[in-house]
N, C-alpha and C positions, 0 to 999 in steps of 0.2 A: 864634137870638140869637148876637150876636158875643161875642167874648171880653171885650171892655171891659165890656159890660153884665153878662154872666155875672159876672165877677170883682168889679164893683161890687155886685151882689146878694149874692155870697159874703161881701164885706167887711162890708156893713151887717148881714146876717144873723148873722155871727161876733160882731161887736160888740154887737148885741142879746142874742145868747144869754150872752155872757160878762157883760155889764152887768146882765141880769136876775138871774142867778145871784148876781153881786156884791152887788147891791142887797138881794136875800132874805137873804143871809148877814150882811149889816152893818146892815141896818135892821129886823131882826125885832124885834117887840115881844113880850117874853115874858109881858105881862099879858093880851094878846089871847087870847080863848077861841074855840076852833073846836069844831065838833060832829064833825068827821070823825075816824075812829079810823085812825091811820097807823103804829102800832107795828110792823106787818109790813113796811113799806116798806124799812127799812134792809136786811133779809135779800134781799128782792126786788132791790134795788139790787145787792147783792153777787152774786146770781144772774145778773143782767142783765150785770154786769161779767165774770164767769166765762164766760158764754154768748159774749160779744163775743170775749174773748180765745181761746177754742176755735175760734170761727168765723174769725178773723183767721189763726190758725195753720193751720187746714184751708185757707183760701184760698190761703195762701202756698205750702203743700205742693202743692196742685193746679195753681198757675201754674208752679212747678218741674217739674211732670210734663206741662206743656203742656195741660193740661184747663181750657180757657178758660172753658167754660160753668160748670163746677164752680166755678172761681175767681170768677167773676162773682156766681153765686149765694151764695156764702159771703160775699163782701164786701159785698154789698147787704144780706144778713141781719145782719152785723155792724153796718151803719149803722142797721138798724132796731132792734136791741138798744140800741145807744148812744142812739138818739132816745127809746126807752121808758124807758132809764135816766134821761135827762135829764128827762123829764116826771115821772117818779117821785120823782126827787131834788128837783125844784123844789116839788112838792106837799108832799113830807115837811118841807123846810125853811120853806116858807111857813106850814105849821101849827105845827111843832114847835121851828124854830130849830135851832140846832148843840148837839150833845151834848158836853160838857167831857170831856177825857181824864182818867180818874181814876187811871191807873196811875202807880206811884211807882218810883224807882230806875232800873235799867238799861232798862226797857221804854220809859221817856220818851226815852232817847237813841236808841232804835230808832225809836219811833213818829213823832216830830216831823220828823226829815228825809225820812222816807218821805211823810208828809202834805205837807210843803211842796213837794217835787218833783212829787208827784201833782198838787196843785192847780194849780201854775205850768205844768207841761206840759199839763194838761187845758185850761186857758185858751188856751195857745199853739197847741195842735194843730187847734183847731176850723176856722181857715181853711184849714189844710194839708189835713185829711181832706175838707173840702168841695171844695176845688179838685182834689184827687186824683180824687175821684168824678167831678167835672165832666169832667175831662180824659178819663177813661176812656169815660163815657157820650157824649161829643161825638166819640168816635173819635180823640182826639189822642193815639195811644199812644206817640209819640216824646217827647212832653212828659209823659205820665202816668208812665211806667216810672221815669224819674229821680226824680220827685217821690215816687212810691209807695216807693222804695227807702229814702228818708229819713223818710216818714211812717209807714210800717207799725211800725218798731221803737219809735217814740214811742208810738203808739196802743196797741200791745201792752203797753208798760210801764204806761201810764196805766190799762188795763183789769185788769192783774194787781194793781198797786199800790192799785187801788179795793178789790179783794177783802182785801188785806192791812189796809188800814186799817179795813175793817169788823171783820175778826177781832180786831185790836189793841183797836180801840175798844170793842166790844160783848162780846168774850169774853176778853180779856187784860188790859183797862184797868180 
């Protein structure tokens, strides 16, 4: 598959992912009743984000030590953790909608900037992560490395702030 086709697929897939999440968040009908029990999913989502962050850090350390096979395994596992997170996140929000933040005072000033930066960067990073992975899997390491250097910090930030959002929303808010 050529770059043009692959990048077109990545673009369509990225827009679809961001679009589905956006529609679920904006168009949730709170009166709709579902039979599914999803109360454990926010904690699972935080665990998947934490796992992704740990795998990203381990993958970065592995490549710094030139352990390419370990790096590849960690980064692909991080992709799996992120994909599982996305499925769980979509299921939870399709069933339950969004939980309002109940915290007052200083905690609101902490929560909302973290939430906004997390959401914006999570949406923006999707095509970059997919392109970075594509470049690696297609052996285009001269194009993978510069992109990965920019993508990794954002992906790591999104994973860590995902855990922070959960902690603030469910345990401090």
